[in-house]
C-alpha positions as CSV (number, residue, x, y, z in Angstrom):
1,M,0.0,0.0,0.0
2,E,1.3,3.5,-0.9
3,Y,2.4,5.8,1.9
4,D,-0.3,8.4,1.2
5,N,-3.0,5.8,1.8
6,F,-2.3,5.4,5.5
7,T,-0.9,8.7,6.7
8,K,-4.1,9.8,8.4
9,Y,-4.6,6.4,10.2
10,H,-4.1,6.1,13.9
11,P,-5.7,3.8,16.5
12,Y,-8.0,6.5,17.9
13,I,-9.7,7.1,14.6
14,V,-12.3,4.6,15.8
15,N,-13.5,7.3,18.2
16,A,-14.0,9.9,15.4
17,G,-17.1,12.0,16.1
18,K,-17.7,10.4,19.5
19,H,-18.2,11.8,23.0
20,L,-16.8,9.5,25.7
21,K,-16.7,9.7,29.5
22,W,-13.8,7.3,30.0
23,L,-10.7,6.2,28.2
24,P,-7.6,4.1,29.0
25,S,-6.0,4.7,31.5
26,D,-8.8,6.9,32.8
27,T,-11.4,4.1,33.0
28,E,-14.5,3.9,35.1
29,E,-13.2,0.6,36.6
30,L,-10.1,2.3,37.8
31,Y,-12.0,5.2,39.2
32,Q,-14.3,2.9,41.2
33,E,-11.2,1.1,42.5
34,N,-9.6,4.4,43.5
35,L,-12.8,5.4,45.3
36,I,-12.2,2.5,47.6
37,K,-8.4,2.6,47.8
38,R,-7.4,6.2,47.2
39,K,-10.5,8.3,47.8
40,S,-8.5,10.9,49.8
41,L,-6.4,11.7,46.6
42,L,-9.5,12.0,44.4
43,E,-11.0,14.4,47.0
44,K,-7.7,16.3,47.3
45,Y,-7.6,17.0,43.6
46,D,-11.3,17.6,43.2
47,W,-12.2,14.5,41.1
48,L,-15.1,13.2,43.2
49,S,-17.7,15.3,41.2
50,T,-15.8,16.5,38.2
51,E,-17.0,14.9,34.9
52,I,-14.8,14.7,31.8
53,D,-16.0,14.7,28.2
54,Y,-13.6,13.2,25.7
55,T,-14.9,14.7,22.4
56,F,-13.2,13.6,19.2
57,N,-13.4,15.4,15.8
58,S,-14.0,13.6,12.6
59,D,-10.3,12.8,12.3
60,G,-10.2,11.1,15.7
61,F,-8.3,13.8,17.6
62,R,-9.4,15.5,20.8
63,S,-9.8,18.8,19.1
64,R,-12.4,20.9,17.3
65,E,-12.9,20.2,13.6
66,F,-9.8,21.3,11.8
67,S,-9.9,24.2,9.4
68,T,-7.2,24.5,6.8
69,H,-4.6,27.3,6.9
70,T,-5.5,28.4,10.4
71,G,-2.2,29.7,11.6
72,G,-3.1,27.9,14.9
73,V,-0.8,26.1,17.3
74,M,-0.3,22.4,16.6
75,F,0.6,20.1,19.5
76,L,2.2,16.7,19.0
77,G,2.8,14.0,21.7
78,C,1.2,11.3,23.8
79,S,-1.3,11.2,26.6
80,Y,0.3,14.2,28.3
81,T,-0.5,16.3,25.3
82,F,-3.9,14.6,24.8
83,G,-4.9,15.4,28.4
84,I,-5.9,12.0,29.8
85,G,-7.9,12.5,33.0
86,L,-8.4,16.2,32.5
87,P,-11.3,18.4,31.2
88,L,-10.2,19.7,27.8
89,E,-10.0,23.4,29.0
90,Q,-7.5,22.5,31.7
91,T,-5.0,20.8,29.3
92,F,-1.8,22.7,28.6
93,P,-2.5,22.8,24.8
94,Q,-5.8,24.6,25.5
95,L,-4.2,26.9,28.0
96,V,-1.4,27.9,25.7
97,S,-3.6,28.4,22.6
98,R,-6.2,30.5,24.6
99,E,-3.5,32.8,26.0
100,L,-2.1,33.3,22.5
101,G,-5.5,33.8,21.0
102,L,-4.9,31.0,18.4
103,E,-6.8,27.9,17.4
104,C,-5.6,24.7,19.3
105,L,-4.7,21.9,17.0
106,N,-4.2,19.0,19.4
107,L,-2.8,15.9,17.6
108,G,-1.7,14.2,20.8
109,L,-2.5,10.5,21.1
110,P,-2.4,8.4,24.2
111,A,0.3,5.7,24.3
112,S,1.9,7.0,21.1
113,S,5.5,7.6,20.2
114,N,7.9,10.0,18.6
115,D,7.5,7.9,15.4
116,T,3.7,8.7,15.5
117,A,4.4,12.4,16.1
118,F,6.6,12.6,13.0
119,R,4.1,10.7,10.9
120,L,1.3,13.0,11.9
121,A,3.4,16.1,11.5
122,D,4.4,14.9,8.0
123,T,0.7,14.7,7.1
124,W,-0.9,17.5,9.0
125,I,1.5,20.4,9.0
126,E,1.0,20.8,5.2
127,K,-2.8,20.5,5.5
128,L,-3.2,22.9,8.5
129,N,-0.4,25.3,8.0
130,P,0.0,26.1,11.8
131,S,2.1,29.2,12.9
132,T,3.7,27.2,15.7
133,V,4.3,23.4,16.3
134,V,4.9,22.2,19.9
135,L,6.3,18.7,20.3
136,L,6.2,17.1,23.8
137,S,8.3,14.1,23.0
138,P,7.1,10.8,24.4
139,A,9.6,8.5,26.2
140,E,12.4,7.0,24.1
141,T,11.1,3.5,25.0
142,R,8.0,4.1,22.8
143,F,7.7,3.2,19.2
144,E,5.1,2.8,16.4
145,V,5.2,-0.4,14.4
146,L,3.2,-0.4,11.1
147,F,1.8,-3.6,9.8
148,E,-0.5,-4.7,6.9
149,N,-3.8,-6.4,7.5
150,K,-3.5,-9.6,5.5
151,H,-7.2,-9.7,4.7
152,N,-7.7,-6.3,3.2
153,G,-4.2,-4.9,2.7
154,Q,-5.0,-2.0,5.0
155,I,-1.9,-0.5,6.8
156,L,-2.5,-0.3,10.6
157,S,-0.3,0.8,13.5
158,R,0.5,-0.8,16.8
159,F,1.8,1.4,19.7
160,I,4.7,-0.1,21.6
161,T,5.1,1.4,25.0
162,T,8.0,-0.5,26.6
163,M,11.3,-2.0,25.5
164,E,10.1,-5.4,26.8
165,Q,7.0,-5.2,24.6
166,F,9.2,-4.2,21.6
167,S,11.4,-7.2,22.3
168,N,8.4,-9.5,22.4
169,E,7.5,-8.2,18.9
170,G,10.7,-9.8,17.6
171,N,13.2,-7.0,18.0
172,S,15.2,-8.2,20.9
173,D,18.7,-7.2,19.7
174,W,17.6,-3.7,18.9
175,S,15.7,-3.2,22.1
176,K,18.5,-4.4,24.4
177,T,20.5,-1.2,23.6
178,N,18.8,1.9,25.2
179,Q,20.8,4.2,22.9
180,N,18.6,3.1,20.0
181,G,15.5,4.7,21.7
182,L,17.4,7.9,22.4
183,I,18.6,8.1,18.8
184,N,15.1,7.4,17.5
185,R,13.7,10.2,19.7
186,K,16.2,12.6,18.4
187,K,15.8,11.6,14.8
188,N,12.0,12.3,14.9
189,K,12.5,15.6,16.7
190,L,15.0,16.8,14.0
191,A,12.7,15.5,11.2
192,I,9.7,17.5,12.5
193,Q,12.0,20.5,13.1
194,K,13.1,20.3,9.4
195,I,9.5,20.3,8.2
196,C,8.8,23.4,10.3
197,D,12.0,25.2,9.3
198,D,11.3,24.6,5.6
199,R,7.9,26.3,6.0
200,G,9.0,29.1,8.4
201,I,7.0,27.6,11.2
202,Q,8.0,28.3,14.8
203,F,9.0,24.9,16.5
204,L,9.3,24.2,20.1
205,Q,10.2,20.8,21.7
206,D,10.4,19.5,25.2
207,D,10.4,16.0,26.8
208,T,7.6,14.4,28.8
209,E,10.0,14.1,31.7
210,N,10.0,17.9,32.0
211,L,6.3,18.1,32.6
212,V,6.6,17.7,36.3
213,S,3.7,16.2,38.2
214,V,2.8,18.3,41.2
215,D,-0.7,16.9,41.2
216,F,-2.7,14.2,39.5
217,A,-5.4,13.9,36.8
218,R,-8.5,11.8,37.5
219,D,-6.7,8.5,36.8
220,L,-4.2,9.5,39.6
221,A,-1.3,8.7,37.2
222,H,-1.1,11.5,34.7
223,P,-0.2,15.2,35.5
224,G,-3.1,17.2,36.9
225,V,-4.5,20.7,36.6
226,E,-1.7,22.5,38.4
227,S,1.0,20.5,36.5
228,N,-0.5,21.5,33.2
229,R,-0.9,25.1,34.2
230,S,2.7,25.3,35.2
231,F,3.9,23.7,32.0
232,A,1.7,26.0,29.9
233,K,3.4,28.9,31.6
234,K,6.8,27.5,30.8
235,L,5.9,27.2,27.1
236,L,4.3,30.7,27.0
237,D,7.4,32.2,28.5
238,I,9.3,30.9,25.4
239,L,6.6,31.5,22.8
240,K,5.6,35.1,23.7
């Protein structure tokens, strides 16, 4: 199958146009378990009564419908960028875009990788023509493996989130050397930067490790409201 035929595909495309209350890792089952085992934390961070609406546009992203040539801010990354466990308006992409008065183009996907970020950038930067691209690089142990459905020839992707999982996919020699992940992360960052430089688009990159968790989202695992607010300020100090 030709490259252009699968550039827009990603696993969350199945949620296109949907409004969901729960998502991995912010599941209702986990929430009910935390109500029993960690209720004090849910109460501390105000998650006992706060509801979350995960609304997806027709392309399967947690964003409004994309309009072409917006000059908005494009965000690439994993669940930190997507905003797992947070109301949309409290995620750092929304906070940054609102402060700049620009449209928020959030292409973050939970469990995704730097490979995914590049693939999406390669497709969507040309289509949307953002004025700024912000990449919050997922961990270097994450990868995207593309494979072909033998029944219909469709190209799909599988998100690999640990070196152990990557090894189990038949890549044990490669995965035993951590430097491969570090190089892969850097290659994708530089590739996205080159796309932006060629188009005169402002590019800003940071690593997920630098989004420091001072509180927690509803799943009690991802960065919370204050963490996102602090990271948004960090980005704005650079972008303004």
